[in-house]
C-alpha positions as CSV (number, residue, x, y, z in Angstrom):
1,M,0.0,-0.1,0.0
2,I,1.1,3.5,-0.8
3,H,0.3,6.6,0.8
4,P,-2.2,8.5,-1.1
5,P,-1.1,12.2,-2.2
6,K,-4.7,13.7,-1.4
7,T,-8.0,12.4,-1.6
8,L,-10.2,12.6,-4.7
9,N,-13.2,14.7,-5.1
10,L,-14.7,13.7,-8.9
11,Y,-14.5,10.8,-10.9
12,S,-15.0,11.5,-14.6
13,V,-16.1,8.8,-17.1
14,I,-15.0,9.4,-20.3
15,I,-17.0,7.6,-23.2
16,P,-16.2,8.0,-26.7
17,A,-19.4,7.2,-28.8
18,R,-19.8,6.9,-32.8
19,D,-23.2,5.3,-33.9
20,E,-24.0,4.0,-30.5
21,E,-27.5,5.0,-29.9
22,E,-28.7,1.3,-29.2
23,S,-25.7,0.5,-26.8
24,L,-25.6,3.8,-24.9
25,P,-28.8,3.8,-23.0
26,E,-27.7,0.3,-21.1
27,T,-24.1,1.6,-20.6
28,V,-24.9,5.4,-19.2
29,R,-27.6,3.7,-16.7
30,S,-25.6,1.0,-15.2
31,I,-22.6,3.1,-14.7
32,Y,-25.2,5.7,-13.0
33,K,-26.8,3.0,-11.0
34,V,-23.6,1.4,-9.6
35,F,-21.6,4.6,-9.0
36,N,-24.3,5.8,-7.0
37,L,-24.6,2.7,-4.9
38,E,-21.0,3.1,-4.2
39,G,-21.2,6.6,-3.1
40,I,-18.9,7.7,-5.8
41,P,-18.9,11.4,-6.9
42,H,-18.9,11.3,-10.5
43,E,-19.6,12.7,-14.0
44,I,-20.5,10.6,-17.1
45,V,-18.8,12.6,-19.8
46,V,-20.0,10.9,-23.5
47,V,-18.5,12.2,-26.5
48,D,-20.5,12.1,-29.8
49,D,-17.8,11.4,-32.4
50,G,-19.5,12.5,-35.6
51,S,-22.4,9.9,-35.5
52,K,-24.7,9.6,-38.1
53,D,-27.6,7.9,-36.1
54,A,-29.8,9.0,-33.3
55,T,-26.8,8.9,-30.4
56,W,-27.2,12.6,-29.9
57,G,-30.8,12.5,-29.2
58,V,-30.4,9.3,-26.9
59,L,-27.8,11.3,-24.9
60,E,-29.9,14.4,-24.6
61,S,-33.1,12.4,-23.4
62,L,-30.9,10.4,-20.8
63,A,-29.4,13.3,-19.3
64,Q,-32.7,15.4,-19.3
65,Q,-34.8,12.5,-18.0
66,E,-32.9,9.7,-16.0
67,V,-29.1,10.5,-15.7
68,P,-28.4,13.7,-14.3
69,T,-24.6,13.2,-14.1
70,L,-24.6,12.7,-17.7
71,V,-22.7,15.4,-19.7
72,A,-23.3,15.0,-23.4
73,V,-20.6,16.7,-25.5
74,K,-20.0,16.8,-29.1
75,N,-16.6,16.3,-31.1
76,K,-16.8,19.7,-33.3
77,G,-13.4,18.9,-34.6
78,L,-11.9,16.2,-36.8
79,N,-13.0,12.4,-35.8
80,G,-11.5,9.4,-34.1
81,F,-11.5,7.6,-31.1
82,G,-8.3,9.2,-29.7
83,R,-9.6,12.8,-30.8
84,A,-12.7,11.9,-29.1
85,I,-11.1,10.7,-25.9
86,T,-9.0,14.1,-25.8
87,C,-12.3,16.2,-26.5
88,G,-13.6,14.4,-23.3
89,L,-10.7,15.1,-21.1
90,D,-10.7,18.5,-22.1
91,H,-14.4,19.0,-21.3
92,C,-14.4,16.8,-17.9
93,Q,-14.0,18.5,-14.3
94,G,-12.8,15.1,-12.3
95,D,-9.5,14.9,-10.5
96,A,-9.5,11.4,-11.6
97,V,-10.8,9.8,-14.9
98,V,-11.7,6.3,-16.2
99,I,-11.9,5.5,-20.0
100,M,-14.6,3.1,-20.8
101,M,-16.4,2.0,-24.0
102,A,-19.8,3.0,-25.4
103,D,-20.9,-0.6,-25.9
104,A,-21.4,-1.9,-22.4
105,S,-18.2,-4.2,-22.8
106,D,-16.7,-2.7,-19.4
107,S,-18.0,-3.6,-16.2
108,P,-19.1,-0.5,-13.9
109,G,-18.4,-2.6,-10.9
110,D,-14.7,-2.7,-12.1
111,A,-14.8,1.0,-12.8
112,A,-15.8,1.4,-9.2
113,K,-12.8,-0.9,-8.1
114,Y,-10.5,1.4,-9.8
115,W,-11.8,4.6,-7.8
116,H,-11.0,2.9,-4.4
117,L,-7.6,2.0,-5.8
118,L,-7.1,5.4,-6.8
119,D,-8.7,7.2,-4.0
120,D,-8.1,4.9,-0.7
121,E,-4.8,3.5,-1.9
122,G,-3.5,6.5,-3.5
123,Y,-2.4,5.1,-6.8
124,E,-1.8,7.3,-9.6
125,C,-3.3,5.1,-12.4
126,V,-5.2,2.0,-12.6
127,F,-4.7,-0.7,-15.4
128,G,-7.2,-3.5,-15.5
129,S,-6.2,-6.8,-17.1
130,R,-8.7,-9.4,-18.6
131,F,-5.9,-12.2,-18.9
132,I,-4.8,-12.6,-15.3
133,K,-6.1,-14.8,-12.6
134,G,-9.6,-13.3,-11.7
135,G,-10.0,-11.9,-15.2
136,K,-12.7,-12.7,-17.7
137,V,-13.6,-12.3,-21.5
138,E,-17.1,-13.6,-22.8
139,D,-17.6,-13.8,-26.6
140,Y,-14.2,-12.5,-27.7
141,P,-13.9,-13.1,-31.4
142,K,-11.2,-15.9,-31.9
143,I,-8.8,-14.3,-34.4
144,K,-9.2,-11.0,-32.7
145,L,-8.0,-12.5,-29.4
146,L,-5.2,-14.2,-30.7
147,I,-4.0,-11.0,-32.3
148,N,-4.4,-9.1,-29.0
149,R,-2.5,-11.5,-27.1
150,I,0.4,-11.5,-29.7
151,A,0.5,-7.6,-29.6
152,N,0.6,-7.4,-26.1
153,L,3.2,-10.0,-25.6
154,F,5.3,-7.8,-27.9
155,V,4.6,-4.8,-25.9
156,K,5.4,-6.5,-22.5
157,M,8.4,-7.9,-23.7
158,G,9.6,-4.8,-25.6
159,F,8.8,-2.2,-22.4
160,R,9.7,-5.1,-19.6
161,I,6.5,-4.2,-17.7
162,P,4.4,-6.5,-16.0
163,L,1.0,-5.5,-17.9
164,N,-0.2,-8.0,-20.2
165,D,-3.3,-6.1,-21.6
166,T,-1.9,-2.7,-22.7
167,T,-4.2,-2.2,-25.4
168,N,-7.3,-2.3,-23.6
169,A,-8.8,1.2,-23.4
170,F,-10.5,0.5,-20.0
171,K,-8.0,2.4,-17.5
172,A,-8.2,5.0,-14.9
173,Y,-6.0,7.9,-14.2
174,R,-5.3,11.0,-11.8
175,R,-5.9,14.2,-13.4
176,N,-2.2,15.0,-13.0
177,V,-1.2,11.9,-15.0
178,I,-3.0,12.8,-18.0
179,Q,-1.5,16.3,-17.8
180,G,2.1,14.8,-17.2
181,C,1.5,12.7,-20.5
182,S,0.4,15.7,-22.4
183,P,0.5,16.1,-25.4
184,I,-1.3,13.3,-26.6
185,L,-0.3,12.4,-30.0
186,S,-2.7,9.4,-30.9
187,P,-5.9,10.3,-32.9
188,H,-7.3,6.9,-33.2
189,F,-7.2,3.7,-30.9
190,N,-3.5,4.0,-30.4
191,I,-4.3,6.3,-27.6
192,T,-5.0,2.9,-25.9
193,V,-1.5,2.3,-25.5
194,E,-0.1,5.8,-25.7
195,L,-1.6,6.9,-22.4
196,P,-0.5,3.7,-20.2
197,L,3.0,3.6,-21.4
198,K,3.7,7.1,-21.2
199,A,2.6,6.9,-17.8
200,I,4.8,3.8,-16.9
201,V,7.7,5.2,-18.6
202,R,7.5,8.8,-16.8
203,G,7.3,7.0,-13.3
204,Y,3.6,7.4,-12.4
205,S,2.6,4.8,-9.6
206,Y,0.1,2.2,-10.7
207,A,-1.8,-0.8,-9.8
208,I,-2.8,-4.0,-12.1
209,T,-6.2,-5.5,-11.4
210,P,-8.4,-8.3,-13.0
211,I,-11.4,-7.3,-14.9
212,S,-14.1,-8.8,-16.9
213,W,-15.2,-7.8,-20.2
214,K,-18.0,-9.3,-22.6
215,N,-18.7,-8.5,-26.3
216,R,-21.3,-6.0,-27.3
217,K,-24.8,-6.5,-28.0
218,Y,-25.8,-3.9,-30.7
219,G,-23.8,-2.4,-33.6
220,V,-20.5,-3.0,-34.7
221,A,-17.1,-2.6,-33.4
222,K,-15.1,0.4,-34.5
223,L,-11.4,-0.7,-34.4
224,K,-10.2,-2.0,-37.6
225,I,-7.0,-3.9,-37.0
226,K,-5.7,-3.7,-40.7
227,E,-6.0,0.1,-40.4
228,M,-4.2,0.2,-37.0
229,G,-1.1,-1.7,-37.0
230,S,1.1,0.9,-38.3
231,R,-0.4,3.4,-35.9
232,Y,0.2,1.2,-33.0
233,F,3.7,0.3,-34.1
234,F,4.5,4.1,-34.3
235,I,3.3,5.2,-31.1
236,C,5.1,2.2,-29.4
237,A,8.3,2.9,-31.2
238,Y,8.1,6.6,-30.0
239,I,7.5,5.9,-26.5
240,W,10.1,3.0,-26.5
241,L,12.7,5.5,-27.7
242,E,11.8,7.7,-24.8
243,K,12.0,5.1,-22.4
244,Y,15.8,3.9,-23.7
245,F,17.4,7.1,-25.1
246,S,15.6,10.0,-23.4
247,R,17.8,9.7,-20.4
248,G,14.9,10.4,-18.2
249,D,14.1,13.9,-19.6
250,Y,10.5,13.3,-19.6
251,K,10.4,11.7,-15.9
252,R,7.8,13.3,-13.7
């Protein structure tokens, strides 16, 4: 156990959403319910990233009628998963943030566990893993699972870290970590590796905890592996060079 640097006041959930009209009601309602039961002060910042369906109308209805902690934001700039997360970070008020998916694949109970590790035990980051003892995946496509495990093995070996699920977006950070990892370079899904690797390389404290994951009920996944390979490689190479050749210039 480490000594907490300070008590946290507000937990910001950042959810990028593109064409997620069917998934968002379940996702937002379940987060709101669990966080209220846990007594976690929070806001749910959902960023509409250029949706062509009724995502924005769904968000407005949820905020007005059911979920008072919901903050709906439109990304008015260029679209992209990473850009949507950055937009959410720019609009959130919390001194801790957790990134969650719009498709209800991430467990609100795990997000609550993240909060307690940040607030009660004082960690600066919490990284969930679906692939350690206690972790669970449900209905993971076999080809994507194979590619995931290979990619994460290379990241783990290349950076000499204990984390074996770096590519998963579902992670939590104190605000000082987000500030310390700026500027964020990744416009797309490669932000999922940029943030945790920068945080680790720059010396922020972190906990690794088992989490569960389930495949989406509605819509289609936005991640296109063929399009993302070179982008993941670029950001990993960039941070790898920082780790081994910057002589600690970017350390906290």
